N, C-alpha and C positions, 0 to 999 in steps of 0.2 A: 573398164574391164568388161569384155564381152561375156555372154552367158556360157560360151564354150569353155572359157577359162575356169569356170566353176564346176566343170563336169565331174572331176574326181571327188570334190567335196560333196556335191549333191548325190553322187552315186553312193558314197560312204554313209552319209546321214540317212538317205532313203533306205539303204540296206539295213542299218541298225534299227531304225524306227519300225520297219516292216517285221523284222525278226522279233522285236519286243512285242509287237502286236500279235504275232502268231503265238507267242508264249502265253498269252492270256487264256488259251485253251486249257492250260494246266490247272488253273483254278476251277474250271468247270469239271474237269475229270476228277479233281480232288473231292468234289462234292459227291460224285458218283461213288467213289471209294468209301467215303464216310457214311453215306446212306445205304450203300449196298445195292443201289438201283439207280437207273437213269431218270426215274419218275416221268414227268410230262415233258422233259427236255427233248427237243427234236434232234435227230442225227443229221438233218439237212445241212447245217453250217459246216460240220466236219467233212461230210462227203463232198460238198461243193468246194470246200477249201482244198481238199486233196486233189480233186479233178482240175481245179483252176491252176494250182501250183504246178501240177504235173504237165499240163498243156503249155504253160509259160516256160517251164524248164526245157521242154523240147524246142520251143521257139527260140529260147536263149542259145541253145546249142546250134540251131540252124543259122543264126546271125552272129554266132561267136561273141556273145556279150557276157563277159565274166560276172558282172554284178547281178544280172538276172539269173545266171546259172547258180551262183552261190545262194542267193536269197530263196529261190524256189526249190533248191535241193533241201535246204533246211526246212522250208515250209512244207514241202511234200512229205518229208520224213515225220515231222511233228503231227501233221494232220492224219497221216496213216496210223500213227500211234494213238491218236485221239479216237479214230474210228474203231481200232481194235479194243480200246478200253470201253467204248460205248457198247460194242458188240458183246463184250464179256459180261457187262452188268445189265444189259437190256433183257426185257422179258419177251421181246419179239425178235429173237436172234435170227430166225429164218428170213424175215423181211429185211433186216439190216444186212445180212450176208448177201442177199440177192442184189441189193443196191450197190454194195462194194464190188461184187463180181461184175455188175453191169459197167461200173466206172472203169474197172481194170480192162474189160473188153474194148471199151472206147479208146483207151490209151494204147492198147496193143495194135488196134487198127490204125490209129494215127501214126504211131512210130513205124509200123510196117509200111504204110503208104509213103511217108516222107523219106524212108530209107531205101526201100526196094522197088517201089512201083513208079513214083514220079522221078523221072530222070533229070528234069530241068530244075536246078536248085532255086531259081527265082520264083518259079510257080509253086514249089513246095513251101517256100517262105511266105508267099502271099496267101496261100490257102490256109496254112497253119495260123498265120496272123489273123485272118478273118475269123477262124474258129475261136481262137483265144479271145479276140475282141468281143465277139458275139456272146460267148459264154460269160465273160466278165460283166457285160452290160446287163444280161439277164439277172445275174446275181445282185448287181447294184440296184436293179429295179425292184427286187424282192421286198425291201423295207417299205415300199410305197403303200402296201396294204396296212401296215402298222401306222403309217402317217395318217391315213384316212381315219383310222380308229381314234388316233390322238385328236384330230380336228373335231370329230363328232363328240367326243367326251370332254373336250377342252381340258385335257390333262396330259402331261408328259411323263407320267409315272412309268409307262411301259418302254420309254426310250432310255437306253444306257448312255448317259452323258459322257463318261470317260472314253468309251469305245468310239462314239461319234466324233469326239474331239480328236482322238488319235487317228481315226480314219481320214479326217479332214487334212491333218498334217502330212500323213503318208501319201495320200492321193496328190496333194499339191507338189510334193517333191518328185514323184514319179512322172507327173505331168510335165514338169520343167525338164526332167531328164529325157522324156520323150521328145520334147522340142529340140533339145541339144542333139539327140540322135537323128532328128528329122524322121521319126518313125510314127506314123499316124496310128498304128495299132497300139502303141504305148500311150500316145497322147489322148486318144478319144475316151477309152474307158476310165482313165484316171481324171480327166477333166469332168466327166459326168459324175464320178465318185466325189470329187471335190465340191461340185455344185450341189449335189444332193446333201452332202454333209453340212454345207453352209446353210441350206434351207432348213435342215433339221435343227441346227443350232439356233437359227432364228426363231423356231417354234418355241424354244425354251424362254424366249423373251416375251412371248405372247400368252403362254399358258403355264399354270403352276405345276409342280411335280406331284401334287396330290389330287385325287379325283374330286370333281365338284359334286355337290349334293344333288344336282339335277341330272347327273350322268345316268342314274337308274340301274347301274350294274357295276360290278368290279372289273378292273382291268386285269389282264393276264400279263404277268411279268415275263419278259423275254430274256433269255440268257445267251450270251456269246453271239 
């Protein structure tokens, strides 16, 4: 049985896994509600998630890929709700509002360009794909700073094991789906995400989940 014959199954499982991963943000927002504040939690993952889902949603419409449209419609809606929740409970509302406004401006420009300015569909697809791929790669590279911290302290306390494991599973499925679609823009970021997740899981085999006595300082726990 060729990989193409698994397309519908992989699309379904990848979609379900990704939506479940998106839903983890509800637990983070629930803590905001309970505490009445966002505390030290960064809004960056929410804003990045909203931008990424929205860009991939536009790309999905351009290539008419139903699975991508469904997943990123749900993801974009959820992340926008997370951003609004964060904004409501944040003490730095003006900063968060400017960040959200900036993302919305980027999206309006992208939609306007691919809809009204670029007349050649192939060029619009290519440029939107490059933008989506680049944005996702940047987001994937973000945890590298935390990995350096883990290696220096020889502790994996700051790494969320369940999220890394789910990211590994989700990235693998979308990578395979990208191979089936023969779409390099879907393949590349998900391959990198899968490779980074495997690397992070490997670190759990090398270092404990509690700080070593020689670390010299406490680790900062990262949420979401």
